[in-house]
N, CA, C and O of each residue as an XYZ file, in Angstrom:
512
protein
N     223.178    327.412    -51.973
C     223.719    326.135    -52.162
C     225.009    326.120    -52.914
O     224.954    326.577    -54.055
N     226.148    325.683    -52.488
C     227.267    325.441    -53.362
C     227.400    324.114    -53.884
O     227.352    323.087    -53.207
N     227.599    324.198    -55.337
C     227.640    322.931    -56.006
C     229.283    322.723    -56.399
O     229.962    323.716    -56.664
N     229.790    321.539    -56.414
C     231.147    321.261    -56.696
C     231.076    320.276    -57.883
O     230.462    319.221    -57.723
N     231.613    320.529    -58.956
C     231.618    319.464    -60.019
C     232.766    318.381    -59.714
O     233.710    318.792    -59.039
N     232.786    317.107    -60.117
C     233.675    316.313    -59.838
C     233.934    315.613    -61.122
O     233.028    315.141    -61.810
N     235.350    315.553    -61.464
C     235.913    314.845    -62.693
C     237.245    314.416    -62.660
O     238.185    315.049    -62.179
N     237.292    313.152    -63.269
C     238.442    312.337    -63.292
C     238.774    311.518    -64.430
O     237.892    310.871    -64.994
N     239.853    311.494    -64.775
C     240.338    310.875    -66.153
C     240.465    309.328    -65.968
O     240.959    308.605    -66.834
N     239.946    308.845    -64.684
C     239.818    307.542    -64.379
C     238.669    306.947    -64.883
O     238.581    305.721    -64.807
N     237.672    307.666    -65.440
C     236.527    307.347    -65.899
C     236.310    307.965    -67.137
O     236.976    308.969    -67.389
N     235.437    307.518    -68.018
C     235.015    308.000    -69.296
C     234.547    309.661    -69.269
O     233.559    309.939    -68.589
N     235.146    310.589    -69.892
C     234.713    311.831    -70.189
C     233.176    311.990    -70.435
O     232.542    311.125    -71.039
N     232.673    312.993    -70.002
C     231.497    313.273    -70.436
C     231.042    313.473    -71.816
O     231.648    314.306    -72.490
N     230.132    312.875    -72.295
C     229.962    312.807    -73.955
C     228.846    313.631    -74.224
O     228.218    313.517    -75.276
N     228.513    314.575    -73.221
C     227.516    315.676    -73.378
C     227.493    316.695    -72.504
O     228.417    316.968    -71.738
N     226.289    317.373    -72.605
C     226.324    318.543    -71.537
C     226.131    318.110    -69.824
O     225.170    318.453    -69.135
N     226.865    317.587    -69.533
C     226.742    317.150    -68.110
C     228.128    316.789    -67.333
O     229.081    316.394    -68.005
N     228.235    316.913    -66.023
C     229.539    316.691    -65.259
C     229.343    315.064    -64.933
O     228.278    314.448    -64.975
N     230.678    314.532    -64.592
C     230.598    313.218    -64.146
C     229.944    312.996    -62.932
O     229.484    311.907    -62.589
N     229.901    314.092    -62.242
C     229.415    314.069    -60.840
C     229.155    315.648    -60.198
O     229.784    316.621    -60.614
N     228.283    315.717    -59.285
C     228.144    316.982    -58.830
C     228.133    316.879    -57.146
O     227.357    316.056    -56.661
N     228.683    317.411    -56.550
C     228.554    317.312    -54.885
C     227.820    318.388    -54.496
O     228.186    319.506    -54.858
N     226.756    318.237    -53.756
C     226.084    319.365    -52.960
C     225.562    319.089    -51.766
O     224.987    318.001    -51.784
N     225.524    319.689    -50.624
C     224.797    319.769    -49.670
C     224.818    318.244    -48.946
O     223.886    317.626    -48.433
N     226.174    317.891    -49.094
C     226.745    316.594    -48.293
C     226.303    315.323    -49.120
O     226.381    314.227    -48.566
N     225.852    315.412    -50.390
C     225.304    314.382    -51.242
C     226.433    314.526    -52.572
O     227.123    315.502    -52.867
N     226.362    313.452    -53.108
C     227.170    313.463    -54.507
C     226.303    312.681    -55.519
O     225.902    311.535    -55.313
N     226.058    313.385    -56.604
C     225.135    312.758    -57.556
C     226.053    312.325    -58.751
O     226.695    313.146    -59.407
N     226.069    311.022    -58.977
C     226.995    310.357    -60.079
C     226.181    310.523    -61.274
O     224.998    310.208    -61.140
N     226.530    310.922    -62.341
C     225.766    310.895    -63.685
C     225.991    309.349    -64.025
O     226.918    308.642    -63.629
N     224.878    308.975    -64.890
C     225.036    307.499    -65.534
C     226.437    307.298    -66.159
O     227.114    308.120    -66.776
N     226.703    306.046    -65.863
C     227.992    305.383    -66.457
C     227.800    304.102    -67.397
O     227.447    303.023    -66.921
N     228.018    304.260    -68.572
C     227.959    303.195    -69.443
C     229.235    302.517    -69.415
O     230.115    303.099    -68.780
N     229.637    301.041    -70.146
C     230.621    300.626    -70.098
C     231.748    300.849    -71.081
O     232.276    299.984    -71.779
N     232.004    301.992    -71.040
C     233.315    302.743    -71.856
C     234.403    302.346    -70.982
O     234.325    302.267    -69.756
N     235.625    302.054    -71.837
C     236.965    302.233    -71.060
C     237.243    303.575    -71.225
O     237.221    304.193    -72.289
N     237.504    303.998    -70.126
C     238.110    305.456    -70.251
C     239.349    305.938    -71.093
O     239.528    307.058    -71.571
N     240.286    304.663    -71.173
C     241.414    305.279    -72.288
C     241.046    305.182    -73.577
O     241.597    305.920    -74.394
N     240.219    304.414    -73.924
C     239.673    304.464    -75.328
C     238.422    305.114    -75.954
O     238.243    305.347    -77.149
N     237.382    305.424    -74.664
C     236.171    305.824    -74.874
C     235.299    304.856    -75.755
O     234.197    305.217    -76.168
N     235.760    303.767    -75.997
C     234.883    302.607    -76.622
C     234.410    301.643    -75.588
O     235.002    301.308    -74.562
N     233.218    301.243    -76.036
C     232.526    300.100    -75.229
C     233.506    298.913    -74.930
O     234.153    298.455    -75.872
N     233.649    298.400    -73.698
C     234.281    297.302    -73.559
C     233.761    296.214    -74.412
O     232.587    296.218    -74.784
N     234.620    295.257    -74.743
C     234.232    293.828    -75.432
C     233.882    292.698    -74.290
O     234.400    292.627    -73.175
N     232.923    291.874    -74.817
C     232.635    290.680    -73.725
C     231.186    290.823    -73.701
O     230.478    291.615    -74.323
N     230.855    289.855    -72.817
C     229.362    289.811    -72.390
C     228.835    290.765    -71.415
O     229.466    291.729    -70.980
N     227.657    290.445    -71.101
C     226.834    291.395    -70.244
C     227.836    291.819    -68.768
O     228.010    292.919    -68.244
N     228.335    290.556    -68.420
C     228.854    290.793    -67.025
C     230.230    291.645    -67.210
O     230.567    292.377    -66.279
N     230.874    291.586    -68.149
C     232.107    292.630    -68.683
C     231.577    293.917    -68.572
O     232.161    294.765    -67.897
N     230.357    294.196    -69.260
C     229.980    295.512    -69.414
C     229.413    295.949    -67.979
O     229.716    297.087    -67.620
N     228.776    295.323    -67.284
C     228.357    295.777    -65.969
C     229.613    295.900    -64.873
O     229.563    296.605    -63.865
N     230.633    295.156    -65.231
C     231.745    295.483    -64.249
C     232.565    296.714    -64.673
O     233.161    297.460    -63.897
N     232.512    296.826    -66.063
C     233.115    298.486    -66.275
C     232.274    299.520    -65.850
O     232.771    300.608    -65.559
N     230.897    299.303    -65.765
C     230.246    300.350    -65.106
C     230.598    300.575    -63.817
O     230.842    301.721    -63.439
N     230.663    299.570    -63.033
C     230.777    299.881    -61.632
C     232.270    300.573    -61.519
O     232.518    301.600    -60.888
N     233.201    299.789    -62.265
C     234.749    300.408    -62.094
C     234.472    302.032    -62.615
O     235.172    302.932    -62.150
N     233.543    302.282    -63.478
C     233.702    303.753    -63.766
C     233.050    304.720    -62.825
O     233.371    305.902    -62.704
N     231.867    303.944    -62.010
C     231.341    304.554    -60.936
C     232.361    304.679    -59.610
O     232.392    305.609    -58.804
N     233.044    303.675    -59.621
C     233.708    303.884    -58.318
C     235.042    304.798    -58.699
O     235.559    305.404    -57.761
N     235.480    304.899    -59.686
C     236.530    305.959    -60.160
C     235.793    307.480    -59.879
O     236.434    308.368    -59.316
N     234.915    307.611    -60.160
C     234.024    308.893    -60.181
C     233.783    309.168    -58.293
O     233.956    310.280    -57.795
N     233.453    308.179    -57.632
C     233.258    308.219    -56.196
C     234.502    308.578    -55.667
O     234.530    309.431    -54.780
N     235.617    308.021    -56.102
C     236.953    308.150    -55.688
C     237.134    309.491    -55.737
O     237.248    310.103    -54.675
N     237.185    310.116    -56.873
C     237.469    311.642    -57.339
C     236.598    312.453    -56.283
O     237.050    313.542    -55.928
N     235.376    312.016    -55.745
C     234.651    312.826    -54.854
C     235.100    312.622    -53.504
O     234.483    313.290    -52.675
N     236.076    311.821    -53.029
C     236.298    311.571    -51.838
C     235.398    310.453    -51.135
O     235.197    310.478    -49.921
N     234.902    309.528    -51.925
C     233.963    308.606    -51.448
C     234.137    307.362    -52.290
O     234.926    307.197    -53.220
N     233.202    306.473    -51.763
C     233.405    305.181    -52.596
C     231.862    304.748    -52.671
O     230.889    305.308    -52.167
N     231.929    303.596    -53.442
C     230.523    303.195    -53.776
C     229.706    302.514    -52.252
O     228.489    302.384    -52.121
N     230.580    302.216    -51.397
C     229.979    301.812    -49.930
C     229.484    302.997    -49.662
O     228.910    302.832    -48.586
N     229.326    304.334    -50.052
C     228.617    305.324    -49.698
C     227.326    305.488    -50.360
O     226.568    306.383    -49.989
N     227.019    304.706    -51.298
C     225.766    304.777    -52.411
C     224.560    304.569    -51.602
O     224.374    303.459    -51.105
N     223.850    305.377    -51.446
C     222.226    305.322    -50.948
C     221.330    304.904    -52.000
O     220.296    304.319    -51.675
N     221.585    305.127    -53.232
C     220.340    304.930    -54.157
C     221.319    304.611    -55.601
O     222.348    305.265    -55.777
N     220.962    303.747    -56.405
C     221.288    303.479    -57.582
C     220.035    303.320    -58.512
O     218.967    302.917    -58.050
N     220.201    303.669    -59.925
C     219.424    303.463    -60.696
C     219.987    302.472    -62.207
O     220.831    302.925    -62.980
N     219.460    301.371    -62.356
C     220.107    300.572    -63.165
C     219.214    300.707    -64.483
O     217.996    300.753    -64.311
N     219.738    300.778    -65.840
C     218.864    300.923    -66.673
C     219.723    299.749    -67.693
O     220.911    299.798    -68.011
N     218.675    298.678    -68.083
C     218.980    297.621    -68.870
C     218.176    297.670    -70.128
O     217.042    298.144    -70.193
N     218.915    297.090    -71.233
C     218.267    296.933    -72.606
C     217.400    295.716    -72.542
O     216.433    295.611    -73.297
N     217.753    294.661    -71.543
C     217.357    293.392    -71.593
C     217.107    292.943    -69.790
O     218.018    292.530    -69.072
N     215.683    293.147    -69.346
C     215.471    292.626    -68.071
C     216.269    291.310    -67.869
O     216.696    291.082    -66.737
N     216.509    290.415    -68.883
C     216.961    289.183    -68.463
C     218.321    289.169    -67.982
O     218.879    288.209    -67.453
N     218.939    290.610    -68.267
C     220.371    290.669    -67.606
C     220.316    290.884    -66.139
O     221.361    290.837    -65.490
N     219.112    291.128    -65.536
C     218.987    291.626    -64.173
C     219.842    290.687    -63.199
O     220.623    291.192    -62.394
N     219.662    289.262    -63.304
C     220.610    288.376    -62.440
C     222.157    288.742    -62.662
O     222.838    288.749    -61.636
N     222.724    289.013    -63.735
C     224.030    289.271    -63.755
C     224.319    290.587    -63.012
O     225.338    290.732    -62.337
N     223.369    291.551    -63.164
C     223.677    292.949    -62.311
C     223.545    292.513    -60.840
O     224.234    293.219    -60.104
N     222.939    291.669    -60.285
C     222.705    291.298    -58.894
C     224.246    290.568    -58.369
O     224.846    290.797    -57.319
N     224.575    289.772    -59.314
C     225.915    289.099    -58.957
C     227.130    290.038    -58.819
O     227.944    289.971    -57.898
N     227.162    290.953    -59.871
C     228.268    291.840    -59.697
C     228.036    292.936    -58.548
O     228.972    293.362    -57.870
N     226.891    293.297    -58.410
C     226.518    294.176    -57.371
C     227.070    293.615    -55.836
O     227.624    294.323    -54.995
N     226.738    292.032    -55.697
C     227.184    291.299    -54.552
C     228.733    291.542    -54.426
O     229.191    291.809    -53.315
N     229.496    291.464    -55.443
C     230.677    291.422    -55.536
C     231.458    292.848    -55.352
O     232.502    292.935    -54.705
N     230.869    293.881    -55.956
C     231.505    295.259    -55.735
C     230.977    296.038    -54.791
O     231.557    297.108    -54.608
N     229.651    295.703    -53.872
C     229.183    296.541    -52.792
C     229.073    295.759    -51.685
O     228.806    294.557    -51.704
N     229.314    296.551    -50.536
C     229.143    295.824    -49.140
C     227.896    295.995    -48.626
O     227.440    297.051    -49.065
N     227.133    295.445    -47.898
C     225.839    295.467    -47.229
C     226.159    296.722    -46.097
O     227.254    296.827    -45.545
N     225.156    297.534    -45.883
C     223.840    297.282    -46.487
C     223.878    297.879    -47.789
O     224.544    298.869    -48.092
N     222.980    297.093    -48.684
C     222.982    297.606    -50.142
C     222.253    298.870    -50.274
O     221.325    299.048    -49.485
N     222.511    299.764    -51.126
C     221.588    300.965    -51.371
C     220.395    300.588    -52.099
O     220.327    299.614    -52.849
N     219.285    301.548    -51.800
C     218.159    301.332    -52.622
C     218.451    301.409    -53.905
O     219.502    301.863    -54.358
N     217.348    300.878    -54.660
C     217.834    300.611    -56.243
C     216.249    300.665    -57.296
O     215.171    300.139    -57.017
N     216.476    301.187    -58.083
C     215.421    300.872    -59.258
C     215.921    300.353    -60.354
O     216.934    300.880    -60.812
N     215.436    299.405    -60.912
C     215.946    298.876    -62.447
C     214.861    299.256    -63.345
O     213.694    299.261    -62.952
N     215.239    299.618    -64.694
C     214.300    299.886    -65.642
C     214.958    299.316    -67.106
O     216.120    299.333    -67.513
N     213.928    298.897    -67.606
C     214.305    298.260    -68.978
C     213.929    299.495    -69.965
O     212.879    300.135    -69.906
N     214.903    299.688    -70.808
C     214.919    300.887    -71.765
C     215.125    300.283    -73.179
O     215.605    299.164    -73.355
N     214.690    301.186    -74.257
C     214.665    300.686    -75.506
C     216.125    300.537    -76.243
O     216.465    299.683    -77.062
N     216.948    301.722    -75.654
C     218.072    301.824    -76.363
C     219.137    302.554    -75.002
O     218.615    302.970    -73.968
N     220.281    302.592    -75.178
C     221.353    303.477    -74.371
C     222.476    303.720    -75.322
O     222.721    302.973    -76.269
N     223.231    304.931    -74.994
C     223.944    305.752    -75.588
C     225.180    304.548    -76.263
O     225.543    303.575    -75.601
N     225.620    304.798    -77.447
C     226.842    304.043    -78.093
C     226.151    302.600    -78.191
O     226.994    301.872    -78.716
N     225.139    301.957    -77.953
C     224.490    300.693    -78.048
C     224.991    299.808    -76.925
O     225.193    298.607    -77.103
N     225.225    300.528    -75.555
C     225.611    299.784    -74.370
C     224.168    299.009    -73.881
O     223.049    299.436    -74.165
N     224.374    298.074    -73.277
C     223.166    296.994    -72.687
C     222.985    297.686    -71.249
O     221.859    297.494    -70.790
N     223.772    298.388    -70.496
C     223.683    298.710    -69.291
C     224.266    300.227    -68.940
O     225.336    300.659    -69.368
N     223.523    300.809    -68.242
C     223.979    302.099    -67.545
C     223.581    302.215    -66.142
O     222.466    301.777    -65.856
N     224.204    302.660    -65.340
C     223.819    302.876    -63.783
C     224.279    304.350    -63.368
O     225.346    304.802    -63.783
N     223.493    305.026    -62.595
C     223.829    305.972    -61.918
C     223.633    305.989    -60.570
O     222.994    305.044    -60.107
N     224.135    307.065    -59.623
C     223.999    306.608    -58.093
C     224.069    308.071    -57.448
O     224.426    309.145    -57.933
N     223.624    307.740    -56.243
C     223.518    308.896    -55.353
C     224.395    308.674    -54.095
O     224.095    307.610    -53.554
N     225.219    309.232    -53.567
C     226.549    308.863    -52.595
C     226.061    309.730    -51.341
O     225.579    310.826    -51.622
N     226.126    309.385    -50.043
C     225.974    310.206    -48.741
C     227.018    309.845    -48.013
O     226.925    309.044    -47.084
N     228.412    310.566    -48.475
C     229.445    310.169    -47.743
C     229.569    310.550    -46.201
O     229.138    311.671    -45.929
N     230.045    309.861    -45.233
C     230.213    309.964    -44.130
C     228.804    309.835    -43.157
O     228.656    310.267    -42.014
N     227.968    309.201    -43.883
C     226.489    308.799    -43.181
C     226.542    307.598    -42.724
O     225.561    307.105    -42.168
């Protein structure tokens, strides 16, 4: 199986030993994105909605670099430090994704990198 790594400067650079995304066997696996501004590598300021919107901008940039879009998403995993923010995630997803929506899991976690309140990863199946 051939793997191709995906990278773009339109999303935050990896801050560890991982790729922004990997394409293999017709599927693109996007690493988790937190609400970092790619130009400063700092968390965006504002409320949880600002953070969630930045996360989806980052995911969209990586999807575009892979020749796909978030409309190709078949699976998302959302990590929240407070499940009370779940409704905000749903509202933003309605704005940035088109039906049919991808499968999704949402998990509350104790902490996320850099003190973020949200992280989302995705699996894309372009052309399906």
